[in-house]
C-alpha positions, 0 to 999 in steps of 0.5 A: 768678724767680717766674713763676706763682701757684697759689691754694687756692680755699676761703677764699682765692678763695671765701668759704664760709659753712659751717664747715671741718669739716662733721660737724654738717651731715651729717644736715641735708644728707641730710634735704634730700636725703630731702625733695627726692627723697622718700626715707625714711631711718631713724636707722640710715640717717643713722648709716651715712651719718655713719659713712662721711662721718666715715671720709673727713673729712680734718679728722678722718682726714687722708690724702695720697691723694685718694678719688673721689666714686664710691667715697665715695658708693657706700659711703653709698648701699649703707648707705642702701638707695639705688640706685646709679643715683641716685648723681649726683642724691644727690651733686649735692644733697649738694655743693650743700647745702654750697656755698650762699651762697658768693661770690668775695671782692671782691679776686679778679677784679681781682687775677687780671685784673692778674696775667694781664695781666702774663703770669703763669701762674695755677693753682688747687690746692685739696683737694676735700671728700669727693671733690667732682667738679670740676664742683662745686668749680670752679663757684664760680670760674666767673666768673673761670676764664677767667684760670686757665690750670691749674684743678686740684684734688686730683682732678687730682693724686691727692694732697692738701695738705700732701703735696708731690706735688700741687704737684710734679705741678702744676708739671710740668704748668705746665712750671716749677720749683717755686721759680718758683711762688707758692702762696697759701692760708689754712691751715697745710697750704697753707704746709707744702706750699709750704715743703716743696716749695720754693715761695714760700708766701704766707698770705692772712690775712683776719682779725686773728688772728696766724698763723705757719705758716712762710709766706714772706709774709703778705698781707691782700688778694690785691692785695698779691700784685701788687708781687711781679710789679711790672715796674718793681721787677722780680720778687723 
């Protein structure tokens, strides 16, 4: 019996304007940091930053285990002649650059409100980019986080999708069986994770392209989740 829903964040709950692969934006992000904090970066500095970020770019080098922002930025700063004492301001500026102009999709709040009102446990399970701290990753859902019982990211589980460990750990924390959770995401790795773990995978496809990632169901708006928990029809 379905008792809970876990949501990916990016392009599922939040519309980000930046591409999924940030490679081409490394330099503009650090140019912004240089302007803001009056750093001087040479071509070698920019190259060093790009090399470290590429190393941890999961679109290029996938990994199962999450890596902390402290580890990533310690490597970046040491190659750019920046004091480690400046790490927090550099991280804040870097992550903020990629979160500009993001917004919740309009179907998010009404859907979460309805599901929460039905007594459905709600969670997030999202991979963070470059170790992004939860303070930034969850800030983009701040207006609806009161509906989320378990606001989790890969920082909390220590694993990234499509590794099933992240979903297994979340379900342990929620004290439910994996077969009782709906996992909603927009990418293939989300559906592979759900299917391999034994969860009910729902692909949110907000475009027209045909996507077959092994999902149990495809929806085009989050409100299409509601019939799964319709009290009159019973839980499917």
